[in-house]
Each structure stands twice: as C-alpha cells, then as structure tokens.
C-alpha positions as CSV (number, residue, x, y, z in Angstrom):
1,M,71.0,12.7,36.4
2,L,69.9,13.3,32.8
3,L,67.3,15.9,31.8
4,R,65.6,13.2,29.8
5,Q,64.9,11.2,33.1
6,L,63.2,14.3,34.5
7,E,61.1,14.6,31.4
8,Y,60.0,11.0,31.8
9,L,59.0,11.7,35.5
10,V,57.1,14.9,34.6
11,A,55.2,13.1,31.8
12,L,54.3,10.2,34.2
13,A,53.0,12.7,36.8
14,R,50.9,14.4,34.1
15,T,49.5,11.3,32.4
16,R,49.4,9.0,35.5
17,H,50.0,6.0,33.3
18,F,53.3,4.4,32.3
19,A,52.2,3.5,28.7
20,K,50.8,6.9,28.0
21,A,53.9,8.7,29.4
22,A,56.1,6.5,27.3
23,E,54.0,7.2,24.2
24,E,54.2,10.9,24.9
25,C,58.0,10.8,25.3
26,Y,58.4,8.6,22.2
27,V,60.1,5.7,24.1
28,S,59.2,2.2,25.0
29,Q,57.5,1.6,28.4
30,P,60.4,-0.5,29.7
31,A,62.8,2.3,28.7
32,L,60.8,4.9,30.6
33,S,60.3,2.7,33.6
34,G,64.0,1.9,33.7
35,A,65.1,5.5,33.5
36,I,62.8,6.4,36.4
37,R,64.2,3.5,38.5
38,K,67.7,4.9,37.8
39,L,66.5,8.3,39.0
40,E,65.2,6.7,42.2
41,A,68.6,5.0,42.7
42,E,70.4,8.3,42.2
43,F,68.2,10.1,44.8
44,G,68.1,7.1,47.1
45,V,64.3,7.3,47.6
46,P,61.3,5.8,45.8
47,L,59.5,8.3,43.5
48,V,56.7,6.2,42.3
49,R,54.2,4.0,44.2
50,R,54.0,0.8,42.2
51,T,51.9,-2.3,42.5
52,R,50.8,-4.0,39.2
53,K,50.1,-0.5,37.9
54,Y,50.9,3.2,38.5
55,E,49.5,4.2,41.9
56,G,50.8,7.8,42.1
57,L,53.9,9.5,43.3
58,T,55.5,9.3,46.7
59,P,55.8,12.5,48.7
60,E,59.4,12.7,47.6
61,G,58.3,12.2,44.0
62,E,55.8,15.0,44.3
63,R,58.5,17.4,45.4
64,I,61.0,16.3,42.8
65,V,58.4,16.8,40.1
66,V,58.1,20.5,41.1
67,W,61.9,20.9,40.8
68,A,61.9,18.9,37.6
69,K,59.4,21.3,36.0
70,R,61.4,24.3,37.1
71,I,64.7,22.8,35.7
72,L,63.1,21.8,32.4
73,A,61.5,25.3,32.1
74,D,64.9,26.9,32.7
75,R,66.4,24.7,30.0
76,E,63.7,25.6,27.6
77,A,64.1,29.3,28.4
78,M,67.9,29.1,27.9
79,E,67.5,27.4,24.5
80,E,64.9,29.9,23.4
81,E,67.1,32.8,24.5
82,V,70.0,31.4,22.4
83,R,67.7,31.1,19.4
84,T,66.4,34.6,20.0
85,L,70.0,36.0,20.0
86,R,70.6,34.2,16.8
87,S,67.5,35.0,14.8
88,G,64.8,36.6,16.9
89,M,62.1,34.9,18.9
90,T,60.9,31.9,17.1
91,G,59.1,29.9,19.8
92,Q,55.6,29.9,21.1
93,L,53.9,32.3,23.6
94,R,51.3,30.5,25.7
95,I,48.9,33.1,27.2
96,G,45.8,32.6,29.3
97,S,42.9,34.8,30.1
98,V,40.0,35.2,32.4
99,P,36.6,35.2,30.6
100,T,35.9,38.9,31.2
101,A,39.2,39.9,29.5
102,S,39.3,37.3,26.7
103,T,38.3,39.8,24.0
104,A,41.0,42.3,25.1
105,V,43.8,39.6,24.6
106,S,43.8,40.2,20.9
107,L,45.1,43.7,21.4
108,L,48.1,42.3,23.2
109,T,48.8,39.4,20.9
110,Q,48.6,41.8,17.9
111,A,51.3,44.0,19.4
112,F,53.4,40.9,20.4
113,C,53.2,39.3,16.9
114,A,54.1,42.6,15.2
115,E,57.3,42.8,17.2
116,N,58.0,39.0,17.0
117,P,57.0,38.0,13.4
118,L,58.6,34.5,13.7
119,A,56.8,33.6,17.0
120,R,53.6,31.7,17.4
121,V,50.8,32.3,20.0
122,E,48.5,29.9,21.8
123,V,45.6,31.6,23.7
124,L,43.7,29.7,26.4
125,A,40.7,31.8,27.2
126,D,38.0,31.3,29.9
127,L,40.4,30.2,32.6
128,Q,39.6,30.9,36.3
129,T,42.1,33.0,38.3
130,V,43.1,30.0,40.4
131,D,43.8,27.9,37.2
132,I,45.8,30.7,35.7
133,E,48.1,31.0,38.8
134,A,48.5,27.2,39.0
135,R,49.4,27.0,35.3
136,L,51.9,29.8,35.6
137,R,53.5,28.2,38.6
138,S,53.8,24.9,36.7
139,Y,55.2,26.6,33.6
140,E,52.2,25.6,31.4
141,L,51.6,29.3,30.7
142,D,54.1,32.1,29.9
143,A,51.7,34.9,30.8
144,A,48.0,35.7,31.4
145,V,45.6,38.6,31.2
146,T,43.8,38.6,34.5
147,Y,43.0,40.4,37.8
148,R,45.7,41.6,40.2
149,P,46.7,38.7,42.4
150,G,45.9,38.6,46.1
151,A,48.5,39.0,48.8
152,D,49.4,35.3,48.7
153,G,50.4,35.5,45.1
154,A,52.0,39.0,45.0
155,S,55.5,37.8,45.7
156,A,55.3,35.0,43.2
157,F,54.2,37.0,40.2
158,T,54.9,40.3,38.3
159,F,51.7,42.2,37.5
160,V,51.8,44.7,34.6
161,P,48.6,47.0,34.6
162,L,46.9,47.1,31.2
163,Y,43.5,48.7,31.7
164,R,40.7,49.3,34.2
165,E,37.7,47.1,33.7
166,R,34.4,49.0,33.9
167,F,30.8,47.6,34.0
168,V,27.7,48.2,32.0
169,L,24.1,47.1,32.3
170,L,23.2,45.3,29.1
171,T,19.4,45.2,28.4
172,Q,17.0,45.2,25.5
173,E,16.2,48.6,23.9
174,A,13.5,50.4,25.9
175,A,10.5,52.5,24.9
176,D,12.2,55.7,26.1
177,G,14.1,55.9,22.8
178,G,17.5,55.6,24.4
179,Q,17.3,58.8,26.4
180,R,18.9,57.3,29.5
181,H,22.7,57.4,29.6
182,E,23.5,55.5,32.8
183,A,22.0,53.2,35.4
184,S,22.6,52.6,39.1
185,W,23.6,49.3,40.6
186,E,20.4,49.3,42.6
187,E,18.4,49.6,39.3
188,A,20.5,46.8,37.8
189,G,19.6,44.6,40.8
190,R,15.9,44.9,40.1
191,Q,16.4,43.5,36.5
192,P,15.8,39.8,35.7
193,L,19.5,39.1,35.7
194,C,21.7,36.5,34.0
195,L,25.2,36.6,35.6
196,L,28.5,34.8,35.6
197,H,28.8,31.8,37.9
198,P,29.6,32.6,41.6
199,R,32.9,30.6,41.6
200,M,34.3,33.1,39.1
201,F,36.3,36.2,40.3
202,G,34.3,38.5,37.9
203,R,31.0,37.4,39.6
204,R,32.4,37.8,43.1
205,T,33.4,41.3,42.1
206,L,29.8,42.1,41.1
207,D,28.4,40.6,44.3
208,A,30.7,42.8,46.4
209,V,29.5,45.9,44.6
210,F,25.8,44.9,44.9
211,A,26.3,44.2,48.6
212,R,27.9,47.6,49.1
213,T,24.7,49.2,47.7
214,G,22.5,47.0,49.8
215,T,21.0,45.4,46.7
216,P,20.1,41.7,47.0
217,V,20.8,39.8,43.7
218,R,19.3,36.5,42.8
219,P,20.0,35.7,39.2
220,R,17.9,32.9,37.7
221,V,20.5,32.1,35.1
222,E,24.3,31.7,35.8
223,T,27.0,30.8,33.3
224,D,30.8,30.6,32.9
225,S,30.7,32.4,29.6
226,V,30.4,36.2,28.9
227,A,29.3,35.3,25.3
228,S,26.4,33.4,26.9
229,L,25.4,36.5,28.8
230,F,25.0,38.4,25.5
231,A,23.0,35.5,24.1
232,H,20.6,35.4,27.0
233,V,20.0,39.2,26.8
234,R,19.3,38.7,23.1
235,T,16.3,36.6,23.9
236,G,14.6,39.6,25.5
237,H,13.9,37.9,28.8
238,W,17.1,38.9,30.7
239,A,19.5,41.7,31.5
240,S,23.1,41.3,32.5
241,V,26.1,43.2,33.9
242,V,29.1,42.8,31.5
243,P,32.6,44.3,31.3
244,H,33.0,47.1,28.9
245,A,36.0,45.4,27.1
246,W,33.5,43.0,25.5
247,L,31.9,45.9,23.6
248,H,35.3,46.7,22.0
249,V,34.8,43.8,19.5
250,F,31.1,44.0,18.5
251,G,29.9,47.3,19.9
252,V,26.4,47.3,21.4
253,P,24.5,44.6,19.6
254,V,21.5,45.7,17.5
255,G,18.3,45.7,19.7
256,M,20.3,46.2,22.9
257,R,21.6,49.1,24.9
258,A,24.5,49.3,27.3
259,L,24.3,51.7,30.2
260,P,27.4,52.5,32.3
261,L,26.8,51.5,35.9
262,V,27.1,54.3,38.5
263,R,26.5,55.0,42.1
264,P,29.1,53.7,42.6
265,V,31.4,53.8,39.5
266,H,33.4,50.6,40.1
267,T,36.5,49.5,38.3
268,E,38.8,46.5,38.5
269,Q,42.5,46.5,37.4
270,I,43.2,44.1,34.6
271,G,46.9,43.3,33.8
272,L,49.4,41.0,32.5
273,L,50.6,38.3,35.0
274,V,53.9,36.5,34.6
275,L,55.8,34.3,37.0
276,R,58.6,36.1,38.8
277,R,61.8,34.3,38.0
278,E,65.4,35.2,37.1
279,P,66.1,35.2,34.3
280,A,62.6,35.5,32.9
281,S,61.7,33.4,30.0
282,V,62.2,34.9,26.5
283,A,58.4,34.7,25.9
284,A,57.6,36.4,29.1
285,Q,60.1,39.2,28.4
286,A,58.7,39.7,24.9
287,V,55.1,39.9,25.9
288,V,55.8,42.2,28.8
289,A,57.6,44.5,26.4
290,A,54.7,44.3,24.0
291,A,52.3,45.2,26.8
292,G,54.3,48.3,27.6
293,R,53.9,49.6,24.1
294,A,50.3,48.5,23.5
295,D,47.9,51.2,24.8
296,M,45.1,48.8,25.5
297,A,43.2,51.2,27.7
298,A,42.9,53.7,24.8
299,A,42.0,51.0,22.3
300,L,39.2,49.7,24.5
301,E,37.5,53.1,24.5
302,R,37.1,52.9,20.7
303,V,33.8,50.9,20.6
304,P,32.2,50.2,17.2
305,G,29.1,52.2,16.5
306,A,28.4,55.9,17.1
307,A,26.0,55.3,20.0
308,A,28.3,52.9,21.7
309,T,31.3,55.3,21.3
310,E,29.2,58.1,22.7
311,F,28.1,56.3,25.8
312,I,31.6,54.9,26.6
313,E,33.3,58.2,26.2
314,R,30.6,60.2,28.0
315,P,32.2,61.4,31.3
316,T,30.2,60.5,34.4
317,A,30.9,62.0,37.8
318,H,29.3,60.7,41.0
C-alpha cells in the first residue's frame, strides 16, 4: 500500500468526483482511478460505489478513509517534527474559533508567532462547536479556541483553559448619564434584544441563564455573528448580550454602554482544544506551549477607553 493511494482515496471522499480529485492530486483521472482499484485489490473489498459516475464510498471505504486521514496526518506530523528539529517550526498552524471567542484568538496567535517566527497561521473564525470537534477529528484543524467539550468529547480532546467568558448588556447610552454600573439578567430580558442564533452554543448558554432567573426571552433579531449584534445595537433600536472579550479590541463603542450582567454573575470557561493523540503534532505542541505563556485572561481585562476599563475592572459581588 502506498501513501499516495491513500491520498487519492481521501481526495475522492472530499471532492466526491473523480475528475476533481485527480485535479487536486495533480494526476490524470485514469491514474487516480487505477490507484484506487489497486487499493481495493490489496484490501480485498470494494471501496467506491461505481456506476457511470462516482456514487459514494462503500461502508468499508468510509472506515478506511478514517484510517487514511489518521495515517496521512501522522506522516505530516512526523515530517514537520523532523523539519522542526532541523530549523524550527516552519509549517502552518490551522486554528479555529467559536464566534464569541474570535477576537481573543489574536492574543494566542501573537504569542505563537513570536515563538515560531518561521511558521504561518490560518484562522477559521465563526465555527460552531460541533464543526470544530469534527474538523479536529478529521485533522482539518490543529487546534481551536472554544468551550470545554461535553462528556462525549472529553476523552478525545485535551482542553487547556485560557480565560473565563463573562457577559455584558450592550445598549445605547441612557439619559441617566452613565450612573449605572451593572444590570440584572431580568432587566436584560425586558430589553428589545438581538441575540445569537439558537443553534449556537453561546446562545444556548444565555438561554440557560435567562431560564434560571425565570426570564422569558423572545428576541426579534437573531444572527450568527457577534459583529452583527454590535451593528444592530448601533441603530438605536436593539440591545444585546455580548461576551466581554469582544470589548478588548474596540472598547465600548461611542454612543453605547456595556453593563456587566449580575444576579447571577455567570461565566463560561474558554480554552484551547486539541485532539488527544500520541505523539501530538508539532503545531499542536507549539500552540499549547504558547497558550501556557500567554496570559489571555489578564490581557482581556485591558479594555480600550477609560470608562470601559473602569466597568470591566470594577469588582461586583452578588
């Protein structure tokens, strides 16, 4: 069995088209098809359902693709480790992020790039938690900044805590001159809210807190983008609940105010998620090391603007 044959099979599973897979692998279509037939002969089972065109993989093919991805990822990790031993990390870090943490990723990539000056970084933001775990399992990502995985994923991944996500009520400036320094979840529920879409983990977290306080929430606008939440509040017609990490980049926008949400003070652990495998890939090892030295929690408290800094650092006990 040649690794190249496994590459052809993985490409075919990804593109679901013989000609596209051949083009991606820089070979002719007959060469790719012949190599996969040789692979089928070696295993003694059909891997591809064929009629006049590609009809999908057989059950055996589906399982072998999983193993092929693992084998190819191990080969890539081995080659990268050899290169790293020779000249330092020179490959690419592929890192994903849930929308609520996308602005915090820059703190991690900054630390990573400082320690690995020859490496490159590809950031895929605005991924849902289920997509992140699937891409880590299929070796399409090296790491991700996301929420702690549930019980079903705890054994498959290593989770490195980075910071605790807190929530603020983002509204237009009020006539009280900014005398208020906090708001309750019950008060937030009475606002004309624009929130994240219900399929997103960040929204489900908010719904759970609102439910605990007995506050019914019926937002009229829902979106999959935190930036869109800020834009809607800017119109003056909406309020929103946003993670405090987003204030780290822009502070509290002019004409708005951000009130820490209390009663209860709720936080969610955000961390770095990597696939648990031995040996770990060079990229995963490097970004975990960078995470250990980057004090993201402290950096996220330094919000631009005096008013923003005051409200973020102001202790609240309830």
